[in-house]
N, C-alpha and C positions, 0 to 999 in steps of 0.2 A: 228691302225690307231685313233680309236676314242680317243679322249682327248688329241691329239697331235694338234700343232697349225696346221691351215688350209693351205694346200698347195697353192700357188698361180701361175699362169704362162703359160707356153706353154707344152701343153701334147703331145709330138711328136708321130705319129704313122708311122712305117715302112710302105714305098710302096711295093707293089707286085714284088720284086727283085730277079730272079732265082739265079743271081750268087753271091756266099758266099762274095766273097772277094770285088764285087761292093758294095755290102750291106754294110758291114763294111767302105769301103771307105765314102760312101755316109754319114753314120750316125754320124761317129766319130768328123768330124769338126762341128757337129749341137748341140752334147751334151752340151757344156758350157753353151747353152742358152736352154736349157730343164729343167724342172720341173721333168718330167716322160717320160720315153719310153715304148710305149705300140708295142711288135713284132706281127704284123698281116701279114698273107701272104695268104688270100684266094687261091692262084693258085697254091701252093705247097702241095707236097704229104707230107705224115707224116716223112719220114726220113730227106727230106730237112727242115721240118718244126726243127725236132728234131735237127738237125745241126745248123742252122741257129739260132735258140734259144740258144742253148749252147755256139755259139760263141758271142753272144751280150751281155752276163750276164757279163764275165770279163770286158769288154768293159764299161759296165754301171757301174758296181763296183768301176772300177778304176776313174771315172768320178764322182762319186758320187752323181748318177741318178738312181731311182729304177726302175728295168726293170717289167713290168706287161706283162703277155700273154694274148693273144686275145683267147676266147672261147675255152681254151683246159686247164682243171684243173689236167689232168697227165702230160701234158708237164710243166706246171708252177712249179708242185712238183720236175720233172726228172733234171730242172735245177737250181733249186732252186730260182726261181724268185722271186722278192718281193710281188708280188699281180698277179691276176688273172682279165678278164674284161668278164662278164657274159650277153649274149645277151636273149632274150626270149625264147630260144630255147636249149639252153647251159648248162639245167642242173639245180639243184636246190642248192642254196645260202647255207643251211644248212649243206648239205653233201659235198660242195667246203669248208665250214670253218671247220668242222671237218677233212678233209685229210690234209688241208694246215695251220691249226693253228691260233690262236687268234691274232697274230700279224701281219698274211699276208694281205693287200691290196686286198680287194674283190670290186671291181665296178661294176654296174650294168647298163644295157642300160634301159632308160624308156620313149624314145621316145616323144611323144606328150603327156604322160599321166601322171598326176598329180596324178590320184589315184594308178597307179603302184609305184609311187616314193614312197607314205606313206605308202605304205605296205613293200614295199623293204627296206626301211628306218628302219622300225619297226621290219622286218626279221635278221637284223645287216649288210646292207651293210656300206661300207666304203663312197663311193661315187656314184653320180645320174649323169648319164650323158644324155643328152637331144638333139635332133636333129631329122631329118636334118633341121637347121635353112637357109639353102641356097641349091639351087641346088649342088648335089655331082656326080662329074665323078665316083667317087668310088662306090656309091650305088644310083643310077639315081632312083629307085624309092622309095627311103624312105620317111616315112612320114615326114611331115614337121609340124615343130613347131615355135613357137612365141615366142619373146622374155619375154613376161610376164611371161611366165611358170617358167624362173630363178626366178623371183620377187616371184612366189607364192610359190616356194619348200624352200624359205630362213628359213620359222619357223622350218624347220625339221632339220636345226642345221647340216648338210653333206656338205661337198664339192660338187657343183655344175658344171659339166663340159659340154661345150656346143661343139656339133660336128655337122660337116655336110657343106663342100663348104666352109668354113673359112679360109679367107685369112688376112692377115694385114691389108687391106683398108677396110674391112666389120666387123671386131673383134670387134673394138671400141663399137660398140653399143651394142655387148654382155656384154662385161666387164661392161659397164653403167648399163645393168639391173642385172647384179648380177653373172655372170658367176667367178668362182673362175680359172678355168683352161679352156685353149682353147684347142681341139683336132684338130691337123690339119696333114694331108699328102700330099695334092697336092700342097695347099697354099703355102707349105715351099719346099717340093722336087720337085717340077715342075716348081719353079720360076727362073728368068734368074739367080738370085744370092741367092742360098738359105741359104747361110750363112747369108745374109743381111736381107732376111724374118725371117731368125729364131730371130735374133735380135730384130727388129721391133715387135712381138710377144712378145718376152719378156718385150720389153719396155712399153708396153699397160700396165703393173702391177707395174712399178715403182712408 
């Protein structure tokens, strides 16, 4: 990841969808507008997660969209995902790198903490995710971050991801503050027209 062009655009994150076919049907038409797709399903057990991630991988490969698995290094390795996203309780970055290899995208949650971002950048993270910037139905109790944090992280030289309650309407301020990617679940999947919402998110980076 390091040394490559900085990815920019919509970092689409899957909703908690228990039906495999419906998940694929919801994701597929949005992939043309996504820079990355993260598979995340906090409501699923291990078997469902393994099945859904395995089904998403060829879909993403066909669309040329890297698949990143949330919080599960073993699952990312099992399905041959392009990367993994690690929160503060999801294990050691160095161990993930050792298992997944140098070319795997490893992103980390930095919440509202510039010090954590500096530490993890030095430890070899490939991108830094900050937020929540807005109230989020996905994580109602999430720590809140301010857009200035995105500017502060610029000298670290890594892609900056903004997350938390983001919609096409409130995202422009985060892009202006330096977000390279906006991570969105409900702002796209729960929109009246998900394709239009995804298109609008991508257009912010044109």
